[in-house]
N, C-alpha and C positions, 0 to 999 in steps of 0.2 A: 831561370831556364823559364820564357813563355811558349806560350800555344794560344792558337787562334782558332776560333768555329764562327763561321758567319752565316749568315741568313735572315732572311725578310720574316718579321715576326708578323701573324694576324692583328691588324689592327690596335684592340686595347694593351693586346700584349707588348707591342713597342714601347709600349711608354715606361769565456772556459774555457786508458790513464797508463802508461806502463804498466808493465803487468808486474806486479812484486808481490808476495806475501812473505809474511813474518810466520816464522816456524812453531816457536814455543814458548812459555813463561821464560824460560831462561835466556833461552835464545834474543827476546827483546832488548838483552839488556848486553847481549855479545855478537850476533852471527843473523844475517839473514839470508835466506833461499829466495832467488829468483826466478819467476818463471818470464820467460821472455820471446817475442816475435821479431822475425827480422833480424835476428842474433848477428848475421855477417853482415856487412856491406857487399857489394859487387865486388869481385876478385877475392872475398875470404878474408878481407881483413877487417876488423874492428875501425869503426871511423871516433875521431875524437872531436869535443867541441870547444869552442873557444878558450872554455877553462880548465883544458884537462891537467896542464903545467900547475896551474894554480891549486887543482885539488892534490895533487902531489904533493906538491909542498908544505901541505896542511896536513897531512896526514890521512889526506880520503883513502879507503878504501875500494879499491877500482876494481868493477866486473862489469861484464857485459850483459848490456842489457837495451834492445832496439834497435841493436847494430852498432852502439856505441861502447864506449870505455866511460862510465858510471859510478859516481862515489855511492857507495849504498851506505856508508858511518864515516865517521873520523873518528881519528884516536882519541882525541881530546874527550869525546862523549860518546858514553855508550847510545842504544838507540831510545833506552825509555825517556834517558837523560835529556836525550835532542827533544824527542818527542814535548816534554813538561816545557823547557825551554821558550819553546813556539807557543805553545798558549798561555806563559805568561808575560815573556818579552818579544823577539822576535828572530825570525833563521831567516837567512838566505840559501834557496834553493836552487840549481841550475840545472833547467827542463829544457837546453838547446836542443836535445833530442825530440820534442815536440816538432812539430812539421808546419811551418806558416807559408802561409800561400794569400794571393789575393786573386777574387774574381772581379774585371772592372768592365764596362761598357753597357749601351742600352738596353741589353736584354739578361745584363747581370740578375737582376733582381727577380726576373720570369724563368729564371736558370735554378735561383736557388729554390723556390717557389713548385717546382718540377720536382727537384731530387729530396728536398724536405718538407716537414709538415708547418713550419714557422711563417709569417706571415712577415715579407719584408721591403717593399715595395713602399710601405708607408711608416717605413722605420725612421726613428730621429738618428741624426747623424752625431758619429760619434757614442753609440750606444753597443754594447753588443749583448747577445744571449745566446744558453745552452742550446742545441737542437741535435737532431740525429738525421745522418745521410740513410736513406732508404733503398730497399730493393724495390724494384717494380713487381708487380703481383702476390709477394707477402707480404710487404712492410716490414720485413727484417732490417735488423738496423747492422751498416755495413760497417760504421764507426759515430761515436759522440763528438760533438765539436760545437766551439765557442766563436759564434761571429759576429763581427762588428762593423759597420757601416761608419765605413772613415771620409765617405767622398757622394757626391750626386747620384755615381753609377758604379761604385768602388766598395767593394768587402773586402776586410782582412780576416781571414780563416784561419783555425788552428787545429790542427788533426792527432791523433795519437801515433808516436814513432813506430808503434810495434806493426800498425796499420799502412806503414809506408809503401810497399808495392801493391799492397790491394787496395788502397783509396787511389795510388796514382794511377792504375788501371779503370777502375772504377769510375775517376772523373774524365778520364781522356776519351772514354767509350760512351758517357752519357752526355759528354760536350758533343761529341760527332753526333748523337742522334739528335738531340734537342736541336741541334742549328743554327742556333741563335749570336748576335754580334755580343760572345764575350771573349777575353783575355785573360785565361790564367797563367799563373806567375807563382810559379813555386819556387820560394827563397832559399838558395843554397848558402852554405857559408856564414852564416847568420845566427847570433846570440838572444836567449831568452831567458832570464832570470824572476822567480819571483821573491818579494821578501814580504816574507807571511810572520802576521801574530798582531798582540794588542801597540807595539810601540812603533808598528809599520808606522805612519803616518806620522810622526816626529820625528823618525830618522832621515825618510825621504824628503821631508820638507826640509832638512837642515842640508841636502847632497844637491839639491833643487838649483841650478843654473838660471833658471829659468824665473818669472814673479808669477807664481802659479799658487793662489790656495787652497791647499789639497781639502782642507775644510768644507770645501763647496762643492769637490768632486764624491759622487756614491755609487755605490756598488752597479758596475755593470758599465760606465762610463768611461770615456777615454782622452786620452788628450796628447797633444806633441809639444815635446821639451828638452831642453838640453839638462844634461848632468852634469856636476864637476866631478873631473878625472882627479886621478894618482898626483896627477902635478901639479893640481892646483888651474889647471885651464877649463874650457867648456867642451863638452862632449858633443857631437852630431848630433841631429834630432831623433829623437827615439818617441815611438808609441808607450806608454805608460796607460795601464789600465786599473781599476779598481778591482781587484778579481782574487781567484787564488781556488785551490783546491784541499782546504784545511779545513773549513769553518771560521776562522781566524779572519780579522780584517786582513787587508794586504794589497799589494799591487805587483801586476805581473809587467816586467819590462823589455821591450822589444826592441831588437838591433838587429835592421834588418840589410842583410848583407849584400842585396841585390840596388840598393840604393848607396852603402855607407859602407867604411873598412871595419865593419863589425868583429871581424878577428881580434883585431888589436883593439877595440874598444871596451869590450865586453869583462877584460879582466880589470882593466885601470876602472874603471865603473865598479868592481865588485872589491876591490881593493878599498877605492875611497869610500864606500859605504861602509865597511868594517873599520876603518879606520878614523871615521866622524863617528862612530855608534860606541864605540869600544866594546870590549867583552863582557861587558855587562850589560849591555842591552842586545848587543848582534850575534848569533854562532852560527857558523854553516851547520846545514843540515843535508840527509842525504834521503835516497829512495826508500829504506827505511823506514823514517820517523813520517815522510809523506804518504806512505801506505798506512800507517796505524793513526795518521792526525786523518785520512780522508775517511776511511772507516768509521768512526767515531761520527764524523761528518755526515754519515748516512749518504756517502756520493759514492757512483756507478765507478769500476773500474773495467774499462771493456776488456774483453777477450775472458774475464771471468763472471761479471754480472751482466754483461750485455754481450749480444753476439748475434749473430748472421738470422737465427733462428726464432730471438727476439723481439716484439714488436713494442713500441714504445706503452700501449698502455697495460701490458703485460709488467713491465718494468716499472711501471707507478711512475711514469713519464706524461702521461696523459696533458699532463699541465704545459708544454710547452708547446700544445697544439690550442690555437686561440680557437674564440666562437665563427670567426670567419671563414675560416678554413674546412670547421669541422663540417659547417652549412656548405660552400663550395666544394669542397675537395680537389681534385688536380692534381694530387702529388701521387709519388709512390706508394703503392698500395694502399692507397685510399679507402677499395671497395673493402678492405679487409678491417684498418684500424677504427672509420668512424663507425661500423655496425660494434667494436669491441669497447668504444668508449659509453655507451650504455647499457647497465648491468641486465642481464637476461628476466630479472624480478620486476625491469621497467620496458621489457620488451626487446632489447636491444639481443645483439649476441653476446656480450660481454667477454670473461676471458676465462680459460681454463686453468689459468697458474698467474699467481701474484708473488712479488717480489716485497720481501718481507724481513724485519729486521730480529735477530733473537739476543736473550740471554744466554750462555749455558752453563751450567754447573761443571766442578769437575776440569778436565782437562780442555784446553780451546779447540773448537769443532774448526776443521779445515775444510778447504774447496773439495768438492767429491763426499762428503759426508751425508750421509742417508739421515733425512727426517721422517719420521716416522709417528704414526695415531695409532692405538690397539692394534701394534704389531703389523700394520701395513704401511708401505711407502706411500710419500704423500708428499714427498721432494725432496730435493739437495741443496746443500750449502756452497757458495758461490766464492764467499770469502771468508775469513775468520780472522781474529787476532786477540789477545790478553789488550784490553784499555788502561793503557796510565794512568787514563784524569778517573777510571771509575772503578779500575781493580776488580774489574769485572773480565769474563771471556764473552765477549760479544762477533755475532755473527751476520752475512745478509745470507738471503738463498731465497728459491722460489719452491712456494707450497701450493697445492691444489685449491681451487675458488672455494669461497666458506670455512678454510682455516687459519686464514689470514687475519684475524680480527687481532687486534691489540689483548693481551692475557693469555691468549690461548695457549695452552700448556699441549707441548711436543714431547719426542723423545729422539736424541740426535744421535747417532749412533757412532760414537767418537773411539779408535782403535779396537774396535769387538764389542764395548762395551756402551751399553744407552744411558748416556747422561740427559736430565731434565733440561729441557729450553724451555723458554717463555717469549711465544712474540710480543716485540716491545716498538713500539713507535720510533721514528727514526728522523730527527738526528740522535744519535745517542746522548751527544754533547752540546748544548742547545749553542746555534753559531752566531756569529760576534758580527754577522755582516752589516755593515752602513747603507742602507737602502732612502733613497730620496724618498720621504713624504708626500704623498698624494694633496694636491690642495683639495680642501673641503668645499 
């Protein structure tokens, strides 16, 4: 589905989460409760990803999530086992509920620099990064997104499935107000799979049908390639990005339904990967493991750790705003966000609250649990679960500015009882992303 907004620009301007929360230490090995948005598709029926039958045939426990039937786990592996397997080997995740778009045209970069605080016009081709769409006036986060420049005037955009309706309305309205020459295409009937874990590179290299050396691709970089299919043939071109949501090395594979028969190709590619890798190297993983992995990696989940009232500096995402944008402004909410980037101690506005990580004793702290200091409420938990890697209960939340320093001791009210919590730097588990080292 494509939309176009066209107008002349003045002078210079003319030129990669699911809302899943694990429930308790016991449930980490058995079941997961999911909180989700846009649960029902128009007409009241859940949609199916291209891998729905594939999941059911392999023992996937299907639950409603972001308007889709999605696997939360598989009969062959409890959540903790699936989590650990990803950290030690590799797992394949179906993330086709995520929404894939393109923004294309002479004004695409200028539009993105209006609705996000990141820089796009000078970005390298086939390079992607995390950003946030922002509300005008407040600087609140509409959604977080990974955006990749795939052509001179073309950007590939991935947004959260749970924000489908809100994001579509937002982009439609913002393009209408902007008026520049931008074509917006939302890719329906598409597939998106994530291969994550330390053995991801060797597995993907084995199933590539294109002559590409993956050791020369770094985190955030993308490329077009063909993959081997179940029948031994080669797929249509797919967009592969070295990225992910687990903190481990990995790749996300986009099968774009606006160009190719992605509904048929996605299952064949998944089967070819499983066959080539074997069960000792690659397993299927569901939403439950994805949630605990991302929390260990200190990554935000929209609707929990980010929302419409939260600005990037409050969410510890000030790093997505480069120096040139801090100086020039011009993006939605800049009048709020730019002063927040400078602490009050240095003459800026600073922030009233900050996102932090916590290690909590006793029972795990869940979303909504109160954070206290000396009996006074100073914040709230936004995500929490037992960490299979650390053997501790970890959580993410927001506290008053000044209470955010690592090592600060607080109380977290869990089921009516105060539990000791310690502010801890994130990621809780060191990330293993393969980044390109800048030339000296």
